[in-house]
C-alpha positions in Angstrom: 52.1 27.0 25.3 54.9 27.4 23.0 52.3 27.3 20.2 50.3 30.2 21.9 53.4 32.3 21.9 54.4 31.6 18.3 50.7 32.7 17.3 51.0 35.7 19.4 54.4 36.6 17.8 52.9 36.0 14.4 50.0 38.6 15.2 52.4 41.2 16.5 54.5 40.8 13.3 57.4 39.3 15.0 59.7 36.4 14.2 60.0 33.9 17.4 63.6 32.9 18.1 64.7 30.7 20.8 66.1 32.6 23.9 69.5 32.1 25.2 69.9 30.4 28.6 71.9 33.4 29.5 69.1 35.7 28.4 67.0 38.0 31.0 63.5 38.0 30.3 61.8 41.3 31.0 58.6 43.1 30.6 58.3 45.4 27.7 58.7 48.4 29.8 61.8 47.4 31.5 63.3 46.2 28.2 62.7 49.4 26.4 64.2 51.3 29.2 67.6 50.4 27.2 66.8 52.0 23.9 65.2 54.8 25.5 68.4 55.3 27.7 70.5 55.3 24.6 68.1 57.6 23.1 68.2 60.2 26.0 72.0 59.8 25.6 71.8 60.9 22.1 69.8 63.9 23.2 72.4 64.8 25.7 75.0 65.5 22.9 72.8 68.3 21.8 74.4 70.1 24.9 77.7 69.9 23.1 78.5 73.5 21.9 79.6 72.3 18.3 75.9 70.8 17.9 73.6 73.3 19.7 75.4 76.1 17.9 75.0 74.7 14.5 71.3 74.6 13.9 71.3 72.1 10.9 73.4 69.5 12.9 71.1 70.1 15.9 68.1 69.4 13.9 69.7 66.2 12.7 70.2 65.0 16.2 66.7 66.1 17.4 65.3 64.4 14.3 67.0 60.9 15.0 66.0 61.5 18.7 62.3 62.2 17.8 62.2 59.2 15.5 63.6 56.9 18.2 61.5 58.1 20.9 58.1 57.8 18.6 59.4 54.0 17.8 60.1 53.4 21.1 56.6 54.4 22.4 54.7 52.3 19.6 56.7 49.2 20.3 56.0 49.5 23.9 52.2 49.9 23.3 52.1 47.0 21.0 54.2 44.7 22.8 52.1 45.4 26.0 48.9 44.7 24.1 50.3 41.3 22.4 51.4 40.2 26.1 55.1 39.9 24.9 57.9 39.1 27.0 61.4 40.8 26.0 64.6 38.8 26.3 68.1 40.9 26.7 71.0 38.3 25.6 74.4 39.6 26.6 76.6 38.6 23.7 80.2 39.0 23.9 82.0 38.1 20.7 85.7 38.1 20.3 85.5 39.2 16.5 83.6 42.5 17.7 85.9 43.7 20.3 89.1 42.6 18.6 87.9 44.8 15.6 87.1 47.7 17.7 90.6 47.5 19.2 91.9 47.5 15.8 89.8 50.2 14.6 90.6 52.4 17.8 94.3 52.0 16.9 93.9 53.2 13.4 91.7 56.3 14.4 94.3 57.5 17.0 97.2 57.0 14.6 95.4 58.8 11.8 94.1 61.6 13.8 97.7 62.4 15.0 98.3 63.7 11.4 94.8 64.8 10.6 93.1 66.6 13.6 89.7 66.5 12.0 89.5 63.0 13.3 89.8 63.9 16.9 87.4 66.7 16.1 84.9 64.4 14.7 85.0 62.1 17.8 82.1 63.1 19.4 80.2 62.6 16.2 81.5 59.1 15.9 80.2 58.4 19.4 76.9 59.8 18.8 76.6 57.3 15.8 77.6 54.7 18.3 74.8 55.7 20.5 72.2 55.9 17.7 73.3 52.3 16.6 72.7 50.9 19.9 69.3 52.5 20.1 68.2 51.5 16.6 69.6 48.1 16.7 67.7 47.0 20.0 64.5 48.6 18.6 64.8 47.0 15.3 65.6 43.6 16.9 62.6 43.7 19.4 60.1 44.9 16.7 61.0 41.6 14.7 61.7 38.9 17.5 61.4 38.8 21.1 65.4 38.9 21.8 68.2 41.4 21.4 71.8 40.4 21.6 73.7 42.9 23.7 77.4 43.3 22.9 80.0 45.1 21.0 78.3 44.3 17.5 77.6 48.1 16.8 81.3 48.9 17.1 82.8 47.5 13.9 79.8 48.7 11.9 80.2 52.3 13.1 84.1 52.3 13.0 84.4 50.8 9.7 81.7 53.0 8.0 83.7 56.2 9.4 86.9 55.3 8.0 85.4 55.9 4.7 82.4 58.3 4.7 81.5 61.1 6.9 78.7 63.6 5.9 79.6 67.1 6.8 77.6 68.8 9.6 74.9 70.6 7.3 74.0 66.9 6.1 74.7 64.8 9.1 71.2 63.5 9.1 72.3 61.3 6.1 75.0 59.8 8.3 72.2 58.5 10.8 70.1 57.4 7.8 73.2 55.4 6.6 73.8 53.8 9.7 70.0 52.7 9.8 70.1 51.3 6.3 73.0 49.3 7.4 71.2 47.8 10.4 68.1 47.2 8.2 70.0 45.2 5.5 71.6 43.0 8.4 68.2 42.3 9.9 66.1 42.1 6.7 68.3 40.8 4.0 69.2 37.2 5.2 69.8 33.8 4.0 70.0 30.2 5.4 73.8 29.5 5.9 74.4 25.8 7.0 71.2 25.6 8.8 71.6 29.0 10.5 69.9 32.3 9.3 72.7 34.9 8.7 72.8 38.3 6.9 74.0 38.5 3.4 75.7 41.8 3.3 78.5 43.4 5.5 76.2 46.0 7.5 78.8 48.6 6.8 80.0 48.0 3.3 76.3 47.9 2.1 75.2 51.1 3.1 78.6 52.7 2.0 78.1 51.1 -1.4 74.5 52.5 -1.6 75.4 56.0 -0.4 78.7 56.2 -2.3 76.8 55.4 -5.7 74.2 57.8 -5.0 76.7 60.6 -4.2 78.7 59.9 -7.2 75.5 59.5 -9.5 74.3 62.8 -8.4 77.7 64.7 -8.1 77.2 65.4 -4.5 80.4 64.2 -3.0 80.8 67.7 -1.6 78.5 66.9 0.9 81.0 64.4 2.7 84.4 64.5 3.9 85.1 61.7 1.7 88.0 63.2 -0.4 89.5 64.3 2.6 89.4 61.0 4.1 90.8 59.4 1.2 93.7 61.8 0.7 94.5 62.1 4.5 94.8 58.4 5.4 97.9 58.0 3.6 99.5 60.9 5.7 100.8 58.7 8.7 104.1 56.9 7.8 103.7 53.2 7.4 99.8 53.1 8.2 99.1 50.1 6.0 101.8 48.3 8.1 100.0 49.4 11.2 96.6 48.2 9.5 98.0 44.8 8.7 99.6 44.4 12.2 96.4 45.6 13.9 94.3 43.1 12.1 96.4 40.0 12.7 95.0 39.0 16.1 91.5 38.6 14.6 92.8 37.0 11.5 94.8 34.3 13.8 91.7 33.8 15.9 89.7 33.1 13.0 92.1 31.1 10.8 92.7 33.4 7.9 96.1 34.6 8.8 97.9 32.3 6.7 95.9 33.5 3.5 96.7 37.1 4.4 100.5 36.5 5.0 100.7 34.8 1.7 98.8 37.8 -0.1 100.8 40.3 1.7 104.2 38.1 0.8 103.1 37.8 -2.9 102.6 41.5 -3.3 105.9 42.3 -1.8 107.6 40.3 -4.1 105.9 41.6 -7.0 106.7 44.9 -5.7 110.5 44.0 -5.7 110.4 42.3 -9.0 
């Protein structure tokens, strides 16, 4: 039976992975209701005045929604034809929600001194919704299981700490998020007997898009300069970043290295 499923998966262009004991096995129709729900939620963002009154931003949202709906439909048809059963695995990882808490603290403090952060909150939320829809579709397109958890939070929050495209070019923001998830899924290596992604899913697209912007002289399409110059406005923000990052570093055993680096830097500064 397992061999039959593996052959079916290969014909469907997917990579079979072992399902978790905690995973819920679903028909394609029921499983794909999840990315459909996130896609419809993304569509709901178009009712926000700042979106529907700005036609280029509106079309960025509608384009993303259209692509997700098309992908969902194609995947539904192909999965049903292949007789696939899709698995939804609840996966709550401490590193993801700790990073989400740390990032939130930084955004709240930064936004108190540059209100554009608060004004852009709905755009960051929209990227989060897009990430869940895109990530689930990508996982189920390549395998039978999708791990649902806080994974998209550090990706979206990290990306937006460095680069936002302005409303006229916001479709590039969605594209940048998509590139990050594609790199995470497609560029992998065997690490200690387990397949893992090679590149950080936020730093890779940031590097690619930043390099492209610099080479084409198009940095004016983004808020990059404003982000770089306003993150130093809040007093002692680097101390805040250090402190909010400590819980995660203690949990994963790298705090001693960070503390040593900070102490060394401080001593050099005093010298």
